[in-house]
C-alpha positions as CSV (number, residue, x, y, z in Angstrom):
1,M,137.2,114.8,106.1
2,D,137.4,117.4,108.9
3,Y,135.0,120.0,107.7
4,G,135.2,122.1,110.9
5,N,138.9,122.3,110.7
6,M,138.8,123.3,107.0
7,I,136.3,126.1,107.8
8,S,138.4,127.3,110.7
9,D,141.6,127.2,108.5
10,A,139.9,129.1,105.7
11,F,138.6,131.7,108.2
12,E,142.0,132.1,109.9
13,Y,143.7,132.4,106.5
14,T,141.3,135.1,105.4
15,R,141.8,136.9,108.7
16,E,145.6,136.8,108.4
17,A,145.3,138.0,104.7
18,L,143.3,141.1,105.4
19,I,143.1,142.1,109.1
20,E,145.8,144.7,109.9
21,K,146.6,144.7,106.2
22,W,144.0,147.2,105.2
23,M,145.9,148.5,102.2
24,R,146.0,145.0,100.6
25,W,142.2,144.7,101.4
26,V,141.5,148.1,99.8
27,L,143.6,147.5,96.7
28,L,142.1,144.0,96.2
29,T,138.6,145.4,96.6
30,I,139.3,148.1,94.0
31,V,140.8,145.8,91.4
32,T,138.0,143.3,92.0
33,I,135.2,145.6,91.1
34,I,136.7,147.1,88.0
35,P,136.0,145.1,84.8
36,I,139.2,143.8,83.0
37,V,141.3,145.0,85.9
38,N,139.7,142.3,88.0
39,F,141.8,139.8,86.2
40,I,144.5,140.9,88.8
41,S,142.3,139.7,91.7
42,M,141.6,136.4,89.8
43,G,145.3,135.9,89.5
44,Y,145.7,136.6,93.2
45,M,143.1,133.9,93.9
46,M,145.2,131.5,91.7
47,E,148.1,132.1,94.1
48,I,145.9,130.9,96.9
49,Y,144.8,127.8,94.9
50,R,148.5,127.0,94.6
51,G,148.6,126.5,98.3
52,T,150.6,129.7,99.1
53,R,150.7,130.3,102.8
54,P,150.7,132.8,104.4
55,A,148.4,134.7,102.0
56,P,150.5,136.1,99.1
57,E,151.4,139.7,98.8
58,L,149.7,141.7,96.2
59,E,152.7,142.2,93.9
60,N,153.8,141.4,90.3
61,W,150.6,142.8,89.0
62,G,151.4,142.0,85.4
63,T,151.9,138.3,86.2
64,L,148.7,138.3,88.2
65,F,146.8,139.9,85.3
66,V,148.0,137.3,82.8
67,D,147.1,134.5,85.3
68,G,143.7,136.0,85.9
69,L,143.1,136.3,82.2
70,K,143.9,132.6,81.7
71,L,141.6,131.8,84.6
72,F,138.8,133.8,83.0
73,I,139.3,131.9,79.8
74,V,139.0,128.6,81.6
75,T,135.9,129.7,83.4
76,L,134.3,131.0,80.2
77,I,134.9,127.7,78.4
78,Y,133.3,125.9,81.3
79,M,130.3,128.2,81.1
80,I,129.8,127.7,77.3
81,P,127.1,124.9,77.8
82,V,125.2,127.1,80.1
83,L,125.4,130.1,77.8
84,V,124.2,127.9,74.8
85,I,121.2,126.7,76.8
86,I,120.2,130.2,77.8
87,A,120.6,131.4,74.2
88,I,118.5,128.6,72.8
89,F,115.7,128.7,75.3
90,G,115.8,132.4,75.6
91,G,115.6,132.7,71.8
92,L,112.7,130.3,71.7
93,G,111.0,132.3,74.4
94,V,111.4,135.6,72.6
95,L,110.2,134.1,69.3
96,G,107.2,132.6,71.1
97,M,106.3,136.0,72.5
98,I,106.7,137.6,69.1
99,A,104.5,134.9,67.6
100,S,102.0,135.4,70.3
101,G,101.9,139.2,69.5
102,D,101.5,138.5,65.8
103,A,98.6,136.1,66.7
104,G,96.8,138.8,68.5
105,G,98.2,138.1,72.0
106,N,97.4,134.4,71.9
107,S,97.5,133.4,75.6
108,A,98.4,129.8,74.9
109,M,101.4,130.8,72.8
110,A,102.5,133.3,75.4
111,A,102.2,130.8,78.1
112,G,104.3,128.3,76.0
113,A,106.9,131.0,75.4
114,I,107.2,131.7,79.2
115,A,107.3,128.0,80.0
116,S,110.1,127.6,77.5
117,L,112.1,130.4,79.0
118,M,111.6,129.2,82.5
119,G,112.5,125.7,81.5
120,G,115.7,126.9,79.9
121,I,116.6,128.9,83.1
122,F,116.0,125.8,85.2
123,L,118.0,123.6,82.9
124,A,120.8,126.1,82.8
125,L,120.9,126.2,86.6
126,I,121.2,122.4,86.8
127,V,123.9,122.3,84.2
128,A,125.8,125.2,85.9
129,L,125.6,123.2,89.2
130,L,127.0,120.0,87.6
131,I,129.7,122.0,85.8
132,G,130.6,123.8,89.0
133,I,131.3,120.5,90.7
134,I,133.8,119.5,88.0
135,A,135.2,123.1,87.4
136,A,136.2,123.6,91.1
137,I,138.8,120.8,90.8
138,G,139.6,121.7,87.2
139,V,140.5,125.2,88.1
140,I,142.9,124.1,90.8
141,R,144.5,121.6,88.5
142,F,145.1,124.4,86.1
143,T,146.7,126.6,88.7
144,R,148.9,123.8,90.0
145,T,150.1,122.7,86.5
146,G,150.0,126.0,84.6
147,S,148.4,124.2,81.7
148,I,144.9,125.2,80.5
149,S,144.4,121.8,79.0
150,E,144.7,120.3,82.5
151,A,141.6,122.3,83.5
152,F,139.6,120.0,81.2
153,N,141.4,116.8,81.9
154,F,138.2,115.2,83.0
155,S,139.6,111.7,83.7
156,A,142.2,113.3,86.1
157,I,139.5,115.5,87.6
158,L,137.2,112.6,88.3
159,E,140.1,110.6,89.7
160,T,140.9,113.4,92.1
161,I,137.2,113.7,93.2
162,G,137.2,109.9,93.6
163,R,140.3,110.1,95.9
164,I,138.5,112.8,98.0
165,G,135.4,110.8,98.0
166,W,132.3,111.9,96.1
167,V,130.1,112.1,99.2
168,D,132.7,114.0,101.2
169,Y,133.3,116.3,98.2
170,I,129.6,117.1,97.7
171,I,129.2,117.7,101.5
172,A,132.2,120.0,101.5
173,L,130.7,122.1,98.6
174,V,127.3,122.2,100.4
175,I,129.0,123.4,103.6
176,L,130.9,126.1,101.6
177,F,127.6,127.3,100.0
178,I,125.8,127.4,103.3
179,S,128.7,129.3,105.0
180,I,128.7,132.0,102.3
181,V,124.9,132.3,102.3
182,V,124.8,132.6,106.1
183,V,127.4,135.4,106.0
184,E,125.5,137.2,103.3
185,I,122.2,136.9,105.2
186,V,123.7,138.2,108.4
187,L,125.3,141.1,106.6
188,T,122.0,141.8,104.8
189,I,120.1,141.8,108.2
190,I,122.7,144.1,109.8
191,T,122.7,146.6,106.9
192,T,118.9,146.6,106.7
193,I,118.6,147.4,110.4
194,V,121.3,150.1,110.2
195,T,119.7,151.6,107.1
196,A,116.3,151.5,108.7
197,I,117.6,153.3,111.8
198,L,119.4,156.0,109.7
199,S,116.3,156.5,107.5
200,F,114.7,158.3,110.4
201,I,117.2,161.1,109.8
202,P,115.7,163.3,107.0
203,I,117.5,163.1,103.6
204,I,121.0,162.7,105.0
205,G,120.1,159.5,106.9
206,V,118.8,157.9,103.7
207,I,121.9,158.8,101.7
208,V,124.3,157.7,104.5
209,G,122.4,154.4,104.9
210,S,122.5,153.7,101.2
211,L,126.2,154.5,101.0
212,L,126.9,152.3,104.1
213,S,125.0,149.4,102.5
214,M,127.0,149.7,99.3
215,I,130.3,150.0,101.1
216,I,129.6,146.9,103.2
217,S,128.7,145.0,100.1
218,L,131.9,146.0,98.4
219,I,134.3,145.3,101.3
220,I,132.9,141.8,101.9
221,V,133.6,140.6,98.4
222,V,137.3,140.0,98.8
223,P,137.1,138.2,102.1
224,L,134.5,135.8,100.7
225,Y,136.6,135.2,97.6
226,I,139.7,134.5,99.7
227,F,137.7,132.3,102.1
228,E,136.3,130.3,99.2
229,A,139.6,129.9,97.5
230,R,141.4,128.7,100.6
231,Y,138.6,126.3,101.5
232,L,138.5,124.7,98.1
233,T,142.3,124.4,98.3
234,E,142.0,122.5,101.6
235,V,139.4,120.2,100.0
236,Y,141.7,119.6,97.0
237,D,144.7,118.9,99.2
238,S,142.7,116.5,101.4
239,T,143.6,113.8,99.0
């Protein structure tokens, strides 16, 4: 698997999708940050998962909304085990803290409640990671077939991963994760430096710096989503 070529392709795809197409970038950013309306951007990502090239136009908003709603349902179903774990361990933690309070602030009970809560969070993260490995392929299967049930066709999903190669697939996901983290770290450093410089300007500098930081955070969301969608599409099609 040529990871470098896939990264380059995803980057070029993202560049073609947004650079010099500022109106598409602005509209996608707006619909992405508004709850419910963001189903439109999810539907747009489905077009990318289908292998559309060049990047699709932002049109047929009704269709995109319905597709995004379906994708949301698929994602929510995949997250049910994680939500159940959080609910169980979180509930146990809360009950433990209440019991500790009723027992006059028993430190052992409080420590047990905190341990239960932290253990639940750790377990939820592990389960979310394992689900994510399967869900990435399941989501693309759903977009290609149009059938929600195919998103949970685990035998077909595992077969697809097997054709990709489990080692190659895991490495590809790790590279994607590292790429996104690196971009976010670089942007955080840049915004921190700029904000620190602007902070020397009384009042206005702090306001402008905060606004700039928020704007950068918003405008980078869509490029990262498109990059991730295209990269995962390349991984899926590598079979």
